[in-house]
C-alpha positions as CSV (number, residue, x, y, z in Angstrom):
1,M,-228.5,109.6,-100.1
2,L,-229.5,109.5,-96.5
3,A,-233.7,109.6,-96.9
4,D,-234.1,112.1,-93.9
5,N,-230.9,114.1,-94.0
6,S,-231.5,116.5,-91.3
7,W,-229.6,115.0,-89.1
8,A,-226.5,114.9,-91.2
9,L,-227.3,118.5,-91.7
10,R,-227.4,119.6,-88.1
11,T,-224.2,117.8,-87.8
12,L,-222.2,119.5,-90.3
13,A,-223.6,123.2,-89.0
14,Y,-222.7,122.1,-85.9
15,N,-219.1,121.3,-86.8
16,A,-218.6,124.2,-89.0
17,A,-219.7,126.4,-86.2
18,L,-217.3,125.2,-84.2
19,K,-214.4,125.6,-86.2
20,K,-215.1,128.7,-87.1
21,S,-215.1,130.1,-83.2
22,V,-211.6,128.4,-83.2
23,M,-210.6,130.5,-86.3
24,E,-212.0,133.7,-84.8
25,R,-210.5,133.5,-81.7
26,L,-206.8,132.6,-83.8
27,G,-207.4,136.0,-86.0
28,G,-209.9,134.8,-88.7
29,E,-207.0,134.2,-91.1
30,C,-203.3,132.5,-92.0
31,V,-200.8,134.2,-90.4
32,N,-198.2,133.8,-93.1
33,C,-200.2,134.4,-96.5
34,G,-203.7,136.0,-95.1
35,C,-205.8,133.7,-96.7
36,T,-209.2,134.1,-95.1
37,D,-211.1,131.1,-96.7
38,I,-212.8,129.2,-93.7
39,R,-212.6,126.0,-95.4
40,V,-208.7,126.0,-96.1
41,L,-208.0,127.5,-93.1
42,T,-206.4,125.1,-89.5
43,V,-204.9,125.2,-86.3
44,H,-201.1,125.2,-86.4
45,H,-199.3,123.8,-83.5
46,T,-196.4,126.1,-83.1
47,A,-194.0,123.6,-81.4
48,C,-194.6,121.2,-84.0
49,N,-197.0,118.6,-81.2
50,G,-200.1,118.6,-83.0
51,A,-200.4,114.5,-83.4
52,E,-199.8,114.7,-79.3
53,H,-201.7,117.9,-78.2
54,R,-204.7,116.6,-80.3
55,R,-204.4,113.2,-78.6
56,A,-204.0,115.0,-74.9
57,V,-207.2,117.1,-75.5
58,S,-209.6,114.8,-77.8
59,G,-208.0,111.1,-77.9
60,G,-207.0,112.5,-81.5
61,K,-210.4,112.0,-82.1
62,A,-212.1,114.1,-85.4
63,S,-211.4,117.4,-85.5
64,Y,-214.9,119.1,-84.4
65,R,-214.1,117.5,-81.4
66,F,-210.4,118.8,-80.9
67,Y,-211.7,122.0,-81.9
68,R,-214.9,121.5,-79.2
69,A,-212.0,120.7,-76.2
70,V,-209.9,123.8,-77.0
71,L,-213.4,126.0,-76.6
72,R,-213.9,124.4,-73.8
73,S,-210.9,124.9,-72.4
74,G,-210.4,128.4,-73.2
75,D,-206.3,127.6,-73.6
76,F,-205.2,128.7,-77.5
77,A,-201.4,129.1,-76.5
78,G,-199.2,127.7,-78.6
79,L,-201.7,127.8,-81.4
80,E,-202.4,129.9,-84.7
81,C,-204.1,129.8,-88.1
82,L,-202.7,129.1,-91.3
83,C,-204.4,127.8,-94.4
84,Y,-203.7,123.9,-95.5
85,S,-200.6,125.3,-97.8
86,C,-199.3,126.9,-95.3
87,N,-199.3,124.8,-93.1
88,D,-198.1,122.2,-95.2
89,A,-194.8,124.4,-96.2
90,H,-194.2,125.0,-92.2
91,G,-194.8,121.3,-91.5
92,I,-192.1,120.0,-94.3
93,L,-189.7,123.5,-93.2
94,A,-189.6,124.2,-89.7
95,C,-191.3,120.3,-88.3
96,S,-189.3,118.1,-90.3
97,V,-186.4,115.9,-88.6
98,L,-184.3,115.9,-92.1
């Protein structure tokens, strides 16, 4: 454990606030099942181009950089809020190339 973890705590709080802001802009709940637990909500790319889009807007870096880039641009087109379970299922059922 860090002796002085105030920087780490501020960073975690900042990252959580970014995620919360993005999720609120996307409705704050999973569009499939209605889950509202922020801990499991994620951004889903409706065109199944998540990796491309993340690389384009944030260099493919950590999620907080993606959240910050989307908030700055204000462009939420093609994005929706899904929980991890629904996002995984959607990726398997709708975005796979099988």
